[in-house]
N, C-alpha and C positions, 0 to 999 in steps of 0.2 A: 795868375789864372792858368788853367790847363795843366795841372800837375797830377794827372791820373785820377785815381779815386778821391784824392784829397784836394783837388783843385776845381773851381768852377769852370765848366767848359766855355771856351771863347764864344760859342754859338748861343749860350744861355741868355745873353743880353743883360748881364749884371752890370750896373753902373758903379764904377769904383767909388767907394765910400758910402754906398747906399745902406740905409738902416732897414733891415728886413724884419725886425721884431714887430709882431702883430700881423704880418702877412699871413694869408690863408695858404694852406698847403694842399695841393691837388695831386693825388696819385693817378695812375693810369685808369683806375676804375672809380674815381670820385674823390670827394673831399675827405681829408683825414685829420685836420686840425689846424693849429696856428703855430707860428714860430715864436718861441720863448727867448731864444738866444741864437746868435750866429757868430762865426769867426771867419775873417778873411785872411788869417795867418798863412803866409806862404808855406806850402807843403803840408798844411794841416787845417784846411778850411772845411767848415761844416755848418749845419743848421741843427738846432734842437727843436724837435716838434712836440708840442703838447697836444696829445690826441683827445684831451678833454673828456666829455661824457661818452665818446665812442668806446674808449678803453679807459675806464676810471683811473685817474692819477698816473697815466703812463706817459713818460717822457722818453723819447728816443733820439739818439744822435744819428744824423744822416750825413754821410760824407758829401761834400760839395759836388763830387763827380757824378752823383746820382741826379742832380738838378738838370732838367732838360730846358727849362725856360723860366725867366723871371718877367712877370707882367707888372711893371711898376704902376701903371695907370690903374689896373684892377687890384693892386696889392695882393698878388697871388704868385706863389712859387709852384711850378709844376715839376714833379719828380718822375723819373723813369722807372717806377716800380709800383706794385699793387698795394692796396691797403693791407692785405694779408702779409705781404713781405715786411711792411713797416711794423705791423702788429707783432710779428715773430722776431723782430730785431731785439738785440740786447737792451735792457733798461739803461737809461742814462742816469748816472749818479754824479751830481754836481761836485766838482773838486777832485774826482777820482780819475777822470779821463786823461788829463794832460800827461801824467807821469806813469800811468799804469799800462805797461807794454802788453800785458795779457788782454786787457780790455780793447786796446787799439787793434790787436791782431784778430780778436773775436769779431769786431765790427768790420774789419777788412774782409774777413772770410765770409761773413754773412752777405754783405753787399757785393762782393766780388763774384759770388755765384750768380747774381742777377744781372750783372752788367755784360 
């Protein structure tokens, strides 16, 4: 935890080993979707948000450093960015992210502007 943009902040309240799939995602200005996937990999932690009907078929990868709070009881992850910032983020393409340096840099640039 706590590896800059790619680590969950210590203050977020993430319980080690927690399964976040299905948790609601709450932006600073309201609900944005649910978590389809997440990773707790050291140095590359993230959540993948399915924005559902709000942005049809849109999946975005959000670096763990953007997470401000995890409410396990309410099954909600709060992120420190707006719905528009998530909407404007690069699309997540399953299988492409891990080895695609250009995609990683694009995501870092997008969320780095908002942190």
